[in-house]
N, C-alpha and C positions, 0 to 999 in steps of 0.2 A: 758735058754737064750743062744742065739748063742754065739759062741766063735769068737773072731776077728782072721782074717786070719794074719799071721805074717808080710808079705810084705805090704798088704794094711793098717794093723794096724800101721806099721813103718811111712808110707808116711803120712797118714791122721792125725797122732799126730806129725809130722815132727821130726821123730826118737825119739819119747817119751816126747819132750818138753810140749806136750799138757796136761800130767800128772802133771806138775810142778804148785805149788801155791804160791803165789798168781798170778793174772793176766796171766792166759796161753796164751793168744792172744798175750801179750807182749813178753813172751818167744818164741812164734812161729814166730814172727817179727824179731827176732834177727838173725838168720843164714845168710839170705842174706846179711845184713848190715855188718856182721863180714867177710864175704867173699869177698864184694866189698872193705872193709877197707883193707884186706890182699892184695888184687891185686893192689890197688892204693899205697901200701907201697912198694911193689915189684917195681912198675913202677918208683916210686920215688927214690928208691934206685939203680935202674939200668935203668938210663933215654935210654940206648941205646935199651932196649926191650920194651920201653914204648908202641910203636904202636902195638907190638905183644900182649902186657898185655890189651891195650884197646880193641883189638879184642876178646880176650878171655874173658875179663869182659863182653862184650855185649852178646856174644854167650852163656856162661855160665848162665847169668841171664835170658835170654830168655828162656833157657833150663829149669831152676828152675821155672819161671813162668808157662811154659805149663805143666811140669809134675806135679806140686802141683796143678794146676788148674784141670787137669785131675783126680787126685787122690780125690779131693773135689766133683767133679761132680759123679764120679763113685761109690765113697765109702761111700757117704753120707748116703743112706738107711741102709747099714749094720751097719754103726756106730751108727745111732738113735738106731737100734735094739739092739746093745750091750750096748750103754751108755745112751740111754734115747733121748728125744727130745732135739733139739738144744744143742748137747752136748759141754760143753766147751773143752774137749780133743781134739776135731776137731779144728787144727790150720793150716791145710795145706792152708786154704783160707787166713789167715794172710800173712804166708810165700809167697804165690803167690802174693797178694797185694803190700807187700812190694817192690817186683821187679819193680813196675812200677816207682814209683819216684826215684829209684835208677838208672833205665834206662834212665830217663829224667832228671837228673841233668844237668844243664847248664855247658857246659864245662868251662867257665869263673871262676865259682866257685871252680872247680878242678885244673884247671890250674894254679891258683894263688899261689900254695904252698902246702906243706903238711898240715899245721895247717889249711888253709882254707877248703882243701878238708876233713878233719877229720870233721871240722865245718858242712860242707855240708852233709856229712853223718848222723851226729847226728840230724840236723835239718830234713833231709828226713824221719829219724826213728821217731822223735816226732811229725812231720806233720801228719804223715800217722797214728800213734796211735791216735792222737787227733781227726782226721776225721773218723776213724773207730769207735771210742767210740761215737763220736757224731751223727753219722748216718744222715748227712745232706743230704736234699732231692736231688736226687732220691734214695739215697742208702736206706733209711728207707722204700721206698715203694718196692724197688728191693728184700729186705730181706724177703719179704712175697711170692716170687717166690716159688713154691713148690720144695722140693728135693734139691739137690746140688746145682742147679743154685742159688737158693735163699740164700745158706750159702756163695757162691763164689762171686756174682755179687756185694753186698754191699762193699766188699773189695776192688774190682777192681775199684770201683766209689772213694773210699777212697784214693787209691793209685793215681788215676787222680787228685783228690783234692790236695793232696800233692805235686805232681809235679808242678801242677798251683802255689802253695806257694812258691816253690823253685824258679820259675822263677820270682815271685814279689820280693823275696829276692835278686835275683841276680841284678833286677833293682835299689833296694835300696842300696845295699851294694857294688856293682861292679862298 
């Protein structure tokens, strides 16, 4: 059995979170949410740096989205050779997909105060996990694309659906 490469294994399992049970995908979705929460906390505690933090928030989440998308596509074949078909250890796709609703959170949900921002992050997380698990069309069809793209694309669609859910929540709640 091939041995995983340390850097590739680290990224594709989101720093080992893919080895945690139960619900490895849920564990893999948490880092972007925690990072977003930390940045929003810093912005809330120091409003004078809010604009700078908002810039860092978006650039860092885009970077996470791109790096973990690349890790999923590039490392999928190797991961399947090491862990087996459709391995639950691979959670880089969840990490990437979770960034989409975080990047598209309506500013009105964040700007209303710390409590509302926390609720927006929690809702982004819960909606993403729900859509990722449900595999609503076309996510279920995209999951059948061969290789890493099939592993990744359904999570990106789940992220888009979760972002849409956040905008609906904005219309209802704000």
